[in-house]
C-alpha positions in Angstrom: -16.4 161.4 -28.3 -19.6 160.7 -30.2 -20.2 161.8 -33.7 -23.1 163.9 -32.5 -20.9 165.7 -29.9 -18.3 166.3 -32.6 -20.9 167.9 -34.9 -22.1 170.1 -32.0 -18.5 171.3 -31.3 -17.8 171.9 -35.0 -21.0 174.0 -35.3 -20.2 175.9 -32.2 -16.5 176.5 -32.6 -15.7 175.7 -36.2 -15.7 179.4 -37.2 -12.7 179.9 -34.9 -10.5 177.8 -37.1 -8.7 179.3 -40.1 -7.3 177.2 -42.9 -3.6 177.5 -42.7 -1.4 176.9 -45.8 2.2 177.6 -46.1 4.1 178.1 -49.4 6.5 175.3 -48.5 3.9 172.6 -49.0 1.1 171.8 -51.4 -2.5 172.0 -50.3 -2.8 168.3 -51.1 0.0 167.0 -48.9 0.1 166.4 -45.2 1.4 169.4 -43.2 3.2 167.0 -40.8 4.7 164.2 -43.0 4.3 165.2 -46.6 2.1 162.2 -47.5 -1.1 162.7 -49.5 -3.6 164.7 -47.4 -7.1 163.4 -47.2 -8.3 165.0 -44.0 -8.0 168.3 -42.2 -6.5 168.5 -38.7 -8.0 170.9 -36.2 -5.2 172.4 -34.1 -5.9 172.6 -31.3 -8.3 169.6 -31.3 -11.9 170.7 -31.5 -12.7 168.2 -28.8 -10.6 170.2 -26.3 -11.9 173.7 -27.1 -14.4 173.6 -24.2 -12.0 171.9 -21.8 -10.0 175.1 -21.5 -11.4 178.6 -21.3 -10.9 181.5 -23.7 -8.3 183.1 -21.4 -6.1 179.9 -21.7 -6.1 180.1 -25.5 -5.4 183.8 -25.5 -2.7 183.8 -22.8 -0.8 181.0 -24.5 -1.3 182.6 -28.0 -2.5 179.5 -29.6 -4.0 180.1 -33.0 -7.0 177.9 -34.1 -5.9 176.5 -37.5 -6.9 173.7 -39.9 -4.1 172.1 -41.8 -4.2 169.4 -44.5 -3.3 166.0 -43.0 -3.1 162.4 -44.0 -5.4 160.0 -42.1 -2.4 158.4 -40.4 -1.1 161.6 -38.8 -4.6 162.8 -38.0 -5.3 159.5 -36.2 -2.0 159.5 -34.3 -2.8 163.1 -33.1 -6.4 162.3 -32.3 -7.5 164.2 -29.2 -4.1 164.5 -27.6 -3.5 167.6 -25.5 -1.0 169.0 -28.1 -2.0 172.5 -29.0 0.4 174.0 -31.5 1.4 172.9 -35.0 5.1 172.8 -33.9 4.3 170.5 -30.9 2.1 168.3 -33.1 4.8 168.1 -35.8 7.4 167.1 -33.2 5.0 164.5 -31.9 4.4 163.0 -35.4 8.2 163.0 -36.1 8.8 161.0 -32.9 5.9 158.6 -33.5 7.0 157.9 -37.1 10.6 157.4 -36.1 9.6 154.9 -33.4 7.4 153.1 -36.0 10.3 152.9 -38.4 12.7 151.7 -35.7 10.3 149.1 -34.5 9.7 147.6 -37.9 13.2 148.0 -39.4 14.8 144.7 -40.4 18.6 144.1 -40.7 18.5 141.7 -43.6 20.7 142.5 -46.5 20.0 141.5 -50.1 22.2 138.4 -50.0 20.3 137.1 -47.0 17.0 137.9 -48.6 18.0 136.0 -51.8 18.5 132.8 -49.7 14.9 132.9 -48.4 11.8 131.5 -50.1 10.2 133.4 -52.9 7.1 134.4 -51.0 9.2 135.5 -48.0 11.5 137.6 -50.3 8.4 139.4 -51.7 7.1 140.1 -48.2 10.5 141.4 -46.9 11.0 143.6 -50.0 7.5 145.0 -49.6 8.2 145.7 -46.0 11.5 147.5 -46.9 9.6 149.6 -49.4 7.0 150.5 -46.8 9.8 151.4 -44.3 11.5 153.6 -46.9 8.2 155.5 -47.2 8.0 155.9 -43.4 11.5 157.1 -43.4 10.7 159.8 -46.0 7.8 160.9 -43.8 10.1 161.1 -40.8 12.6 163.3 -42.8 9.7 165.5 -43.9 8.5 165.9 -40.3 12.1 166.6 -39.1 12.5 169.3 -41.7 9.1 170.8 -40.8 9.9 170.7 -37.1 13.1 172.8 -37.5 11.6 175.2 -40.1 10.0 177.7 -37.7 8.8 180.0 -40.5 6.3 177.4 -41.6 4.3 177.8 -38.4 1.7 180.5 -37.8 2.4 183.1 -35.0 -0.1 184.9 -32.9 0.2 188.7 -32.7 -1.9 191.3 -31.1 -3.7 191.6 -34.5 -4.4 187.9 -34.6 -2.8 184.9 -36.4 -0.2 185.7 -39.1 2.2 183.8 -41.2 5.7 183.7 -39.7 7.2 184.2 -43.2 
C-alpha cells in the first residue's frame, strides 16, 4: 500500500479507532511482547477496513483499537488478516517462538571458552539477544492466556474486559 493510500485510509477511518490501554502494561511497552513501544498498531489493520463491509465488523464484534507496539511486532503483523488483539497476540507469540527456536544454539560455556575471542563475543551476544526474544515470548504467552486484558464488544460498544 502506498503512503498516500495509507494517509487516505487514516483520514477516512482513523476516528473509528480507540486507543486501548490495559492496567497490566505500561503505555510505553508493546502490548504484544512487552518490549519498548515506539509505534501504534491498528487492530484490525487500517488497510483492511474497506476490504470488509460494516456488517462484517459488527457481526464479528471486532472493536477498532490502537495499542502501543514495538516496531518488530508491528512489522510482523503488517497487513495480515488477523483482526482481534487476542489473535494478533497469539500470532506474535508463535512468530517469536519460531524466531527463538531457529536461532537457538546448543553451545555450553566450556565449548564457547575453547573458541576464538571474537567468536566467543559473537556467540555470547547472540545468547543475550536470544534471552531477550525468550522474554518477549513469555510476555506474549502470558498476554495470550490473560483474557481480561483484551477489549470486548458489547451492545453499548467496546469495553474493558476487566
